[in-house]
C-alpha positions as CSV (number, residue, x, y, z in Angstrom):
1,M,82.5,116.8,86.8
2,N,79.7,117.5,89.1
3,F,80.1,116.7,92.6
4,H,77.0,116.5,94.7
5,V,77.7,115.9,98.7
6,L,75.2,115.0,101.0
7,T,76.3,116.1,104.5
8,L,75.1,117.6,107.5
9,F,77.8,120.2,107.5
10,P,77.2,121.7,104.0
11,E,79.7,124.7,105.0
12,M,82.3,122.6,105.8
13,I,82.5,121.2,102.4
14,E,82.1,124.3,100.6
15,Q,84.8,126.3,102.6
16,G,87.2,123.1,102.4
17,L,87.1,123.0,98.8
18,G,86.5,126.5,97.9
19,T,90.0,127.5,97.7
20,S,93.3,126.7,95.9
21,I,93.1,124.2,93.1
22,T,89.6,123.1,93.6
23,G,88.3,126.5,94.0
24,R,90.0,127.7,90.8
25,A,88.6,124.6,89.0
26,M,85.0,125.7,90.2
27,N,85.6,129.3,88.9
28,K,86.6,127.9,85.5
29,G,83.5,125.7,85.3
30,L,85.7,122.7,85.2
31,V,83.6,121.0,88.3
32,S,80.9,121.7,90.2
33,L,80.2,121.2,93.9
34,H,76.6,121.0,95.1
35,A,76.4,120.5,98.9
36,V,73.1,119.4,100.3
37,N,72.1,119.7,103.8
38,I,70.5,116.4,104.9
39,R,68.6,118.5,107.7
40,D,66.5,120.1,105.0
41,Y,64.9,116.7,104.1
42,A,63.9,116.0,107.9
43,A,60.2,115.6,108.4
44,N,60.2,117.5,111.8
45,K,60.2,121.2,112.9
46,H,63.4,120.8,114.9
47,K,65.4,119.3,111.5
48,K,66.3,116.1,113.5
49,V,67.7,113.6,111.4
50,D,69.1,110.8,114.4
51,D,68.0,108.5,116.8
52,Y,68.8,105.9,119.0
53,T,69.8,102.5,117.8
54,Y,67.6,99.5,117.9
55,G,69.3,96.9,120.3
56,G,70.9,99.4,122.3
57,G,74.5,100.8,122.4
58,A,76.1,104.2,122.7
59,G,75.5,107.1,120.2
60,M,73.0,108.1,118.0
61,L,72.4,107.0,114.4
62,M,71.3,109.1,111.2
63,Q,67.9,107.8,110.2
64,A,66.9,106.4,106.8
65,Q,64.1,108.4,105.5
66,P,66.0,112.0,105.4
67,V,69.1,110.5,103.7
68,Y,66.8,108.7,101.3
69,D,65.0,112.0,100.3
70,A,68.1,114.0,100.0
71,C,69.6,111.5,97.6
72,M,66.6,111.1,95.5
73,A,66.0,114.7,95.2
74,V,69.6,114.8,93.6
75,Q,68.8,111.7,91.4
76,E,65.8,113.3,90.1
77,S,67.6,116.4,89.0
78,L,70.2,114.5,86.9
79,E,69.7,113.3,83.5
80,K,70.8,109.7,84.5
81,P,71.3,107.9,87.7
82,A,74.7,108.5,89.6
83,R,77.0,106.7,91.6
84,V,76.4,107.0,95.2
85,V,79.7,106.8,97.3
86,Y,79.2,106.4,100.8
87,M,82.5,107.4,102.8
88,T,82.7,104.8,105.7
89,P,85.7,102.9,107.5
90,Q,84.2,99.7,106.3
91,G,84.7,100.5,102.7
92,S,87.2,99.6,100.2
93,I,90.7,101.6,100.5
94,F,90.7,104.6,98.2
95,N,93.6,104.6,95.8
96,Q,94.6,106.2,92.6
97,E,93.0,103.6,90.5
98,K,89.7,104.3,92.0
99,A,90.3,107.9,91.6
100,K,90.8,107.5,87.8
101,E,87.9,105.4,87.6
102,L,85.5,107.6,89.6
103,A,86.9,110.8,87.4
104,L,85.1,109.1,84.5
105,E,81.7,109.9,85.7
106,E,79.9,113.0,84.9
107,D,78.3,113.3,88.4
108,L,78.8,111.8,91.4
109,I,76.9,111.8,94.7
110,I,79.2,111.1,97.8
111,L,77.2,110.4,101.1
112,C,78.9,111.7,104.5
113,G,77.9,109.8,107.6
114,H,78.1,111.1,111.1
115,Y,77.4,110.1,114.9
116,E,77.5,106.1,114.8
117,G,76.7,106.1,110.9
118,I,73.6,105.7,109.0
119,D,70.9,103.2,109.1
120,E,71.7,100.2,107.0
121,R,68.5,100.0,105.1
122,V,69.0,103.2,103.3
123,L,72.7,102.3,102.5
124,E,71.5,98.9,100.8
125,E,68.7,101.3,98.9
126,V,70.8,104.0,97.5
127,V,74.7,103.1,97.9
128,T,76.6,101.8,95.1
129,D,80.3,102.2,96.4
130,E,81.3,102.3,99.9
131,I,85.1,103.8,100.0
132,S,87.4,104.5,102.9
133,I,90.8,106.7,103.1
134,G,92.3,104.4,105.8
135,D,91.9,102.4,108.4
136,Y,90.9,104.6,111.1
137,V,87.7,106.5,112.2
138,L,86.8,110.0,111.7
139,T,83.8,111.8,113.4
140,G,82.3,112.3,109.9
141,G,82.5,111.7,106.2
142,E,83.2,115.1,105.3
143,L,86.7,115.2,105.7
144,P,87.1,111.8,103.6
145,A,84.8,113.1,101.1
146,M,86.8,116.3,100.6
147,V,90.1,113.8,100.0
148,V,88.4,112.2,97.3
149,I,86.9,115.1,95.5
150,D,90.2,116.8,95.8
151,T,92.0,113.6,94.0
152,I,89.5,113.2,91.5
153,S,89.5,116.8,90.4
154,R,93.1,116.7,89.9
155,L,92.8,114.0,86.9
156,I,90.2,116.3,85.1
157,P,91.7,117.8,82.0
158,G,92.4,121.7,82.5
159,V,92.4,121.7,86.6
160,L,95.8,121.4,87.0
161,G,96.8,123.9,84.0
162,N,99.7,121.6,83.0
163,G,98.4,118.1,81.6
164,V,101.9,116.5,82.4
165,S,101.6,117.3,85.9
166,A,99.1,114.5,87.1
167,D,100.8,112.3,84.8
168,T,104.1,112.1,86.9
169,D,102.3,112.0,90.4
170,S,102.9,109.3,92.8
171,F,100.8,106.1,91.9
172,M,99.9,107.0,88.6
173,N,102.2,104.6,86.9
174,G,102.3,102.1,90.0
175,L,105.5,103.8,91.4
176,L,106.3,106.5,94.0
177,E,107.2,109.8,92.3
178,Y,111.0,110.6,91.9
179,P,112.6,113.5,94.1
180,Q,112.4,117.0,92.7
181,Y,114.6,120.2,93.0
182,S,114.2,123.7,92.2
183,R,116.5,127.2,92.7
184,P,118.9,127.5,94.1
185,E,121.5,125.4,93.0
186,I,122.9,124.9,96.0
187,W,121.2,124.9,99.3
188,R,122.6,124.5,102.9
189,D,125.6,123.0,101.3
190,K,123.3,120.5,99.2
191,A,123.6,120.7,95.4
192,V,120.8,119.7,92.9
193,P,122.2,116.3,91.3
194,P,124.2,117.1,88.4
195,I,122.6,115.1,85.9
196,L,119.5,117.4,86.2
197,L,121.5,120.2,85.3
198,S,122.9,118.5,82.0
199,G,120.3,119.3,79.6
200,D,120.1,115.6,78.5
201,H,116.4,115.0,78.5
202,A,117.1,111.2,77.8
203,K,119.4,111.0,80.5
204,V,117.3,113.0,83.0
205,D,114.3,110.7,82.3
206,R,116.4,107.5,83.2
207,W,117.7,109.2,86.3
208,R,114.1,109.8,87.4
209,K,113.0,106.4,86.5
210,Q,115.9,104.8,88.5
211,Q,115.0,107.2,91.5
212,S,111.1,106.0,91.3
213,L,112.1,102.4,91.3
214,L,114.6,103.0,94.3
215,R,112.2,105.1,96.3
216,T,109.4,102.9,95.8
217,K,111.7,99.7,96.9
218,Q,112.7,101.3,99.9
219,R,109.5,103.2,100.9
220,R,106.7,100.7,99.8
221,P,108.2,97.4,98.8
222,D,104.6,96.1,98.1
223,L,104.1,98.3,95.3
224,Y,107.8,97.8,94.0
225,E,107.2,93.9,94.0
226,K,103.8,94.3,92.1
227,Y,105.6,96.7,89.7
228,M,108.3,94.2,88.9
229,K,106.0,91.3,88.3
230,E,104.5,93.4,85.7
231,H,107.5,95.0,84.5
232,P,110.5,92.5,85.0
233,D,112.9,94.4,82.7
234,A,112.2,97.7,84.6
235,E,115.6,98.1,86.1
236,K,117.6,97.2,83.2
237,D,115.7,99.7,80.9
238,C,116.6,102.5,83.1
239,K,120.4,101.9,83.2
């Protein structure tokens, strides 16, 4: 999986993703990260990429040409056209299903806006997907881009080391993940649920499914209702 991030702050992207699991995945060659500085494609000696908006208003807007040239430079370096994801609060909300869909791509170009955004004309020209990580506004698209890359990277075989880990994450099967416990067996007078110490894997699996259903019902009733419509016998099956 090759990520190409168009940004005004490439060092932010590289430093943010160069450690922990994503950093190790890059070292192993499981994913690659190419942070492209949009300023390198500015046609003026001061590398200026923003200007005032037509019609007035506060703030500056990123200009179309340097964004277009940066994107085309990446596209031309690839064997086939890649999807271009623009990180914007106006996009569709990012979720696990979208992550699984994008994880099937070989190359992904992610465009990070800044200031008041990007000239609409270049967005119409190059963007294939608009994605938001929530209903709030950040100062730029770099943090959302890192969220998207981290989420997708976990789904790539070999990145987590244990292929089962991603399968049991929250949202992977439509439910929130069950509670988990580690040593010691008793901590601050709180004991690990006895069933987890029983060695009976079938009972443990049923308990975990029950807990997933209960936790989802309590914390995300919207997800619970959707899941129960698709799996009406779910509660009966885990008793």
